[in-house]
N, C-alpha and C positions, 0 to 999 in steps of 0.2 A: 819606245816611241815619240822621240824630241826629233823635231829637226831643228839644224842647225843654223841657219841662215835668221837673220830678224825679221821681229812679225809683228802687227798691230795688235792690240790690246784683245784683240774678238780672238786672234788666233791665240794667244797667249792663257783665255781662259779659257779656252777650249782645250788646250793640253791639262792643262791643273786639273777638269774636270776626270780627263783622262787617265792622268796618276792616281787622282782621287779614287777611281774607279775601283785601277788594277790594284794598289794598296791596301785598299777599305772594304772586300768583298769577303774578303777571308775565304777560306777554303770550302771547294765548289762541292756540289753532292753529286755522283757518278751516276744512282740509282735513284729513284724515290725513295725518301722518309718512309717510315711507317703511315698507313691513311692516315689523314689528317681529317679535320672536321668539314672542312669546305670541300664543294665539290672542283675536281681537277680534271684540267687540262693536258695529254699523256703522249708522247711520240715516242718514236724510236728511229732506228736508221742508219745513216753514212756516218764511220769515225770522223771525217774532213770538220764537221764544226760540230761534235759530241762535247770536247774539252768547252768551245763558247756556249751550249746549251747550258750545259751542269752551271756556268759565269752567270747566263743571263736570264737561267730561273731561282737562282737562287737570290738574284738581288730583284726581278720580280714581284720575288712573295715579297721581298725585302719591303718595299715600295708602297705594295698593299698597304700591310702591316703597321710603315709607318703613316700612313692617309690616314690611317682608323677603320681600311676597308675588310671585315668580318666574311664577308660574305660573297664575294669572288672568285671565281676558279683561281687556284693555282696552278701556275705551271710547272710540269716534271718530262723529265727527258731522258729515256732506259740509253746503255753506253750500248756500243757496239758487239763489245765481249764480256761474259762474265755468266754466273750460275745458269744452264737452261734446261727448263722450261720456265716463264715468266709469265706472272700477273699483272696486267699492267695498272690496273684501277682494283678497288677493292671489291669485289663480286664478280671479276670480270670471267671473261673467257682465258683458259691457260693457252698461249702459245711458245712455238721457239723462237726462243732470243734472236730476231732479224739480224743476219753480219752484214748485211751492207743496206742501201738504200733502194734498193730493187726489193729486196727481201724485205723492206719494211713498207713497202708499197703493194705488198702482195698479202701481205699482213693486215695493211690498213684496208683495204680493198674485200679480207674476207671476213671483217668484222663491224662492229657499228659504234661508234661511240660510247657505248657501254664497256669498250675495250680500249680503244684507241680515238686521239683527233687526228694525231698529222703526222708526218714521215717525213724524218729528214733527208737531204734528195741530193745528190751532188752530181744530176742530168737531169737534163730537160724533160719534156715531153716524149716519147721515143715511140716509135708505132709497134702494136699491141695493147700501149694504155687505154684506162676505157677514156672514154668523152669526159667521166664525171669526175675526172680527178684533174683539181687545179692545182696549178705550181705557182706558188705565192712566191714571190722574188724577196731576198734576205740583204743577198751582201755577193760580192765580188771574191773568186780565188784565180789562181793560177796554177796550172800544172808544170812542174821541173825535173829535173833530174839532179841526184844525191851522190857523192863515192867519200870514202874515207880522206880524210886531213893526211897528206903526206905521204899519201897511195902514188899510184900509176895514172890517175885517170884528169884527162888535161883540164884546163878551169874550163872550156866551153868545146861545147858538140853541136854540130848542125842535126838537125830533125832526120838528117838523109844518115848520119854516121849511126843515129838512136834506134833507125829502122833496122842497116844491114846489122850493129849489133844485136838486136833482138831478132833477128829472122838468120841467125848463126851465118850470116856471112863474110862479117865481118869477127874477125874470134881472137887477134895478138894486136896491144897497144902499139906494133909497129906498122900494122897496115894503116892506120889513123893518116893521110896523108895532107889533108885539106885546113889543117889547123895553121895559121901563121906561127911561126916560135916554138910547134911543136916537137917532139922525135921522142915519140915511144918507148918506151924498152920492151925487150924480148920478152914479152912476157901472157902469157892467156886469158883475156878478159872474161870476166865472170859476171853476168847479167845475171840481176834478180829479180824478180814481179814477186809481189803481194798475190797469195795462191789466185791460182786460174785453173781454168776448166772446158772438158768439150761442149759442154750442154747449156744453155742458154733459153731460161720458159718463155721468153720476148723473140728466140729464132736469131738473135744476132752471133756472129760468128767471125773470129773468136771469141770466145766468153770470158770476163776474169771477175770472180769473184770479188775480189777489191776496187770500189769507186776510181779510188787513185788512177790502177793500173787500167781500167774502162777508156778515163778520161785522157790519160796518157798517150793509148795506142791511137783512139782515135782524132788525135791532138795530131801529134806525128803525119800519121796518115795527109790529113788534111792541109798540114803544111808541108810533104813533100810531092802532092797531086797528085790524079784522079790514078784510078787500078792501083796506089799504092794500099800493102795491109801488113798490119805489122802482125803475124802470125809467131808466135812465140817457136823458135827453132831447141833441138834435141841440150845446146847448150844453156837453155835458160834454166836456173835456179830458182825452184816454187818458194817463196821466200814469207818474212813474219809478216805481223798486222802491218796497218798501212802507217807509213809515216812515222818509222822510229827506228832510230838508230843504233841500239843496244844490244839487237839480238848478233851472238858470235857469227852468224855467217858473213859479217863487215870486218870482223878481226883480218880478213885477205886485204892485200893492198889495191886488189885489180877486181873489185864488186863496183857496183853502180844502181842504182835503184828508181823509179819514179817516185816524187814526194811533192806534195802540196805545197806550193811557196808562203801560203799563209798559214797554215798550220807549222810550218817552220819559223817563221816571225813569230808567233804563236809561244812556242815554245822557247824561242830568245829571250822573250819578255817573261820568262817565268810559271808557264801555263805547265809544267810537267808532271809526269807520274815517275816512276821508277822505271819503269817502259816507255810510258810515252814519251820520248824524248830522243833529240835528236842523238845522242852515245858521241862516236866518231863522225859523224857524217856530216860535211860542208855541204852548202847547195851552190849548185855549176849555174856558170851560161847556157843558153841556148839559140843557137841561131845569132850568137854578140850580143847578145840581152843579158845583162842580168836581173834576176826575178824580182832582185830586190835592192832598194836605193835609198841610201839612209834610215834603212830601221824599217822600211815599211814598203807593202806590195810596188814594183816600179809600175806605173799608170802606161809605159807604153808598153809592157810586156804583157799585161794583161789587156791589151790591146786586139794583140796578136792569135792565132789561133790556140794558143795557149791558154788562154783568160777564159772564168767561166762564171756562171753566177750559180750560188745557193739557194735554193728552194727549200719550202716545207709547202710539202705536199697535201692539200687536204678533199674532203670529197664536199663535191659541189653544193649537193642538198645541204651540207652542215655551213656553207658558207654561203650561201641564198638567204641565210636569216637577216636579221637587221641587222645597224650598223650599230647597235646595242650587243650583239651577237660576242661571246667571249671569243671565239677565233680573231673575229673583226676587231677585237681593243686589243689582242695581242699584233697578229702580223699584219693586217691592214697595213693600208699608204699613209692614215690617221693615226695606227696602234703605236703601241708602247716601244714595240722594237723598232721603227722605221722612224719614230720622232722625240722621245725621250734621252737626252742628253747622257743619263749613265749608261744604256742599253747602247747608241752609237757608240761611247768609249768603251764598252768591252768588246765589243765588235773589233775595234781600231786595235786594243789592248792582243787580243787573239789573233791577229794578224792580219785579218780580212780587210776587203776595199770597201767602203761605206760606197749604196748607191743614190742619186741623186733623189732629192724627194720629190716623191710623185712616180720614180720608177719601183723604190722601195717597197711592196707592199702589190705591184702590182701581179695580175692573173695572165696563166696563161695556161693553153690545154690544148688536143688536138679535136 
């Protein structure tokens, strides 16, 4: 997470904070530990920033302890995958472990703060959601695509290429003729998508159980233009969990898969597990833009249709409490996640782009 051009002292100090947070935080907690004596703020949701929340919760709780605060609610977050059902808080209602942000939102709306407080969301407010769901902005990410190093995929594909590949209209690398300097081999393309299904509780079609695949499909559609619909054809392989390249399916040199650019940067920064890692995959350019520049998300890329804001969804009734409310102290525009130097360094180390003060912690809803 270091930039190469010379910078003023303030920027160098910011980098020092970033490096300290990345190196000194220690291993993050994947699921909440045994119940502590303090109250808890607990969330579930998307895989996109679950590693970041493991990191952030560890540092937030350590910050409270170092400050001598023994009474404020501690922050915990449940991973997308693992044993199910789960009991999010001591004495809470047992729930099925949410597999994505939309499942997390359903669980949030079906329970009270005795069970859950927030949902990690990779999508903004959607038709069909409750107007009482407040989306609190956290950071920016970008959706791209990845393919095995040394494989047959080019270094760049257009959004139209990706639409046609996943709709199974382009099925061979030698059919791609719009990428300068690329002459694809006569080999069948194997497009991979993290799990998808035909039914969506909110009525979206097509529906993907993967938040990464959902953002990818919607962003490709938006980039290509009106009436474009990425509707997976019979050539598409139902793939592994979001943003990991260790699955054997990627042993084929002809595969490609949607990938969170921020998560990719975070993985390169060492925030990995045995399965949550890029493995053989490398992130590629889309529409001629590389999602990553100098080890960070490319701002020119996240300014396109392929950039999106990570949110934490809370109940409006919980958020409407006073500024001293635990949710606002953590997620609000003047809260720890948006203003604390260690928190902001954590987010950058995990690969995400910081939002300006004021935009981080802002609220949107239907």
